[in-house]
DRENDO-1510 file (C-alpha; in Angstrom, 1 decimal, always signed):
<recs>
REC; n; res; u; v; w
REC; 1; MET; +36.5; +26.5; +27.6 .
REC; 2; ALA; +34.0; +29.3; +27.8 .
REC; 3; ARG; +34.6; +32.1; +30.3 .
REC; 4; LEU; +31.3; +32.6; +32.1 .
REC; 5; ASP; +32.2; +36.2; +33.2 .
REC; 6; HIS; +33.1; +37.4; +29.7 .
REC; 7; GLY; +30.9; +39.8; +27.8 .
REC; 8; TYR; +29.1; +41.8; +30.3 .
REC; 9; VAL; +26.9; +44.4; +28.6 .
REC; 10; GLU; +26.3; +47.8; +30.3 .
REC; 11; LEU; +23.0; +49.7; +29.7 .
REC; 12; ASP; +22.1; +53.2; +30.8 .
REC; 13; LEU; +18.4; +53.0; +31.8 .
REC; 14; ALA; +17.1; +56.4; +32.8 .
REC; 15; GLY; +20.3; +57.4; +34.4 .
REC; 16; GLU; +20.9; +54.1; +36.1 .
REC; 17; SER; +23.7; +51.7; +34.9 .
REC; 18; VAL; +22.4; +48.2; +34.5 .
REC; 19; THR; +24.8; +45.2; +33.8 .
REC; 20; LEU; +23.6; +42.2; +31.8 .
REC; 21; LYS; +25.6; +39.2; +32.7 .
REC; 22; PRO; +25.9; +36.3; +30.2 .
REC; 23; THR; +25.3; +33.2; +32.3 .
REC; 24; LEU; +24.1; +29.7; +31.6 .
REC; 25; ASP; +21.0; +30.5; +33.6 .
REC; 26; ALA; +20.2; +33.6; +31.5 .
REC; 27; MET; +20.7; +31.7; +28.3 .
REC; 28; GLN; +18.4; +28.9; +29.4 .
REC; 29; LYS; +15.6; +31.3; +30.6 .
REC; 30; ILE; +15.7; +33.3; +27.4 .
REC; 31; ASN; +15.8; +30.1; +25.3 .
REC; 32; ARG; +12.8; +28.7; +27.1 .
REC; 33; ARG; +10.8; +31.9; +26.8 .
REC; 34; PHE; +11.3; +32.4; +23.1 .
REC; 35; GLY; +11.9; +28.8; +21.9 .
REC; 36; SER; +15.4; +29.6; +20.7 .
REC; 37; LEU; +18.0; +32.4; +21.0 .
REC; 38; ARG; +17.4; +33.1; +17.3 .
REC; 39; ALA; +13.7; +33.7; +18.0 .
REC; 40; ALA; +14.7; +36.0; +20.9 .
REC; 41; ILE; +16.8; +38.1; +18.5 .
REC; 42; GLU; +14.0; +38.3; +16.0 .
REC; 43; GLN; +11.6; +39.5; +18.7 .
REC; 44; LEU; +14.1; +42.0; +19.9 .
REC; 45; GLN; +14.8; +43.3; +16.3 .
REC; 46; GLY; +11.0; +43.7; +16.0 .
REC; 47; LEU; +11.2; +46.1; +18.9 .
REC; 48; ASP; +8.9; +43.9; +21.1 .
REC; 49; PHE; +8.8; +45.9; +24.4 .
REC; 50; GLU; +8.0; +42.8; +26.5 .
REC; 51; ALA; +10.9; +40.9; +24.9 .
REC; 52; VAL; +13.4; +43.6; +25.6 .
REC; 53; VAL; +12.2; +44.0; +29.2 .
REC; 54; PHE; +12.4; +40.2; +29.8 .
REC; 55; VAL; +15.9; +39.9; +28.4 .
REC; 56; ILE; +17.1; +42.8; +30.5 .
REC; 57; GLU; +15.5; +41.5; +33.7 .
REC; 58; VAL; +17.0; +38.0; +33.1 .
REC; 59; GLY; +20.4; +39.4; +32.2 .
REC; 60; ALA; +20.5; +41.8; +35.1 .
REC; 61; GLY; +18.9; +39.4; +37.6 .
REC; 62; ARG; +16.3; +42.1; +38.5 .
REC; 63; LYS; +12.6; +42.7; +38.2 .
REC; 64; ASP; +10.5; +45.7; +37.4 .
REC; 65; MET; +12.6; +47.1; +34.6 .
REC; 66; ALA; +9.7; +48.0; +32.3 .
REC; 67; ALA; +9.5; +51.7; +33.5 .
REC; 68; ARG; +13.2; +52.2; +33.2 .
REC; 69; VAL; +13.2; +50.7; +29.6 .
REC; 70; PHE; +10.2; +53.0; +28.8 .
REC; 71; GLU; +12.0; +56.1; +30.1 .
REC; 72; ALA; +15.3; +55.2; +28.4 .
REC; 73; GLY; +13.5; +54.5; +25.1 .
REC; 74; LEU; +13.1; +51.2; +23.4 .
REC; 75; THR; +15.2; +52.1; +20.4 .
REC; 76; HIS; +18.0; +53.4; +22.7 .
REC; 77; VAL; +18.4; +50.0; +24.5 .
REC; 78; THR; +17.5; +47.4; +21.9 .
REC; 79; ALA; +20.8; +47.2; +20.1 .
REC; 80; ARG; +22.7; +46.5; +23.3 .
REC; 81; VAL; +20.2; +43.9; +24.4 .
REC; 82; CYS; +20.6; +42.2; +21.0 .
REC; 83; GLU; +24.4; +42.3; +21.5 .
REC; 84; PHE; +23.8; +40.5; +24.9 .
REC; 85; VAL; +21.8; +37.7; +23.3 .
REC; 86; LEU; +24.5; +37.3; +20.6 .
REC; 87; LEU; +27.1; +37.0; +23.3 .
REC; 88; LEU; +25.0; +34.2; +24.9 .
REC; 89; MET; +25.3; +32.3; +21.6 .
REC; 90; ASN; +29.1; +32.3; +21.8 .
REC; 91; PRO; +30.3; +33.1; +25.3 .
REC; 92; SER; +33.9; +32.1; +24.5 .
REC; 93; ALA; +34.3; +34.8; +22.0 .
REC; 94; ARG; +36.7; +37.6; +22.9 .
REC; 95; ALA; +36.3; +41.3; +22.2 .
REC; 96; GLY; +37.9; +41.9; +18.8 .
REC; 97; GLY; +37.3; +38.2; +17.8 .
REC; 98; ALA; +39.8; +35.6; +16.7 .
REC; 99; ALA; +39.9; +36.9; +13.2 .
REC; 100; GLU; +41.5; +40.2; +14.3 .
REC; 101; GLU; +44.1; +38.2; +16.2 .
REC; 102; GLY; +44.9; +36.1; +13.1 .
REC; 103; LYS; +43.7; +32.9; +14.7 .
REC; 104; VAL; +41.2; +31.9; +12.0 .
</recs>
């Protein structure tokens, strides 16, 4: 069974720590906005500013994050935001993965 509190992603946005929480609600909102989680990853990898801001706002449960993302720098935060969406794809994964534990 998936642990819904697993995989929080911490971001430093202009000196403020922001936590992205992988929830079912976040996954559904991101999926609806982009059509799929894969499409979301593609938009993020393309450094789409609006996509990055949307995922951060949904993951953090906050609004008005655009200025903080701009100040922090798009390339500075995008990799962690992609990691968050990947965690949404497999919320039951553990840090280190099953392969490292010899369970595959």
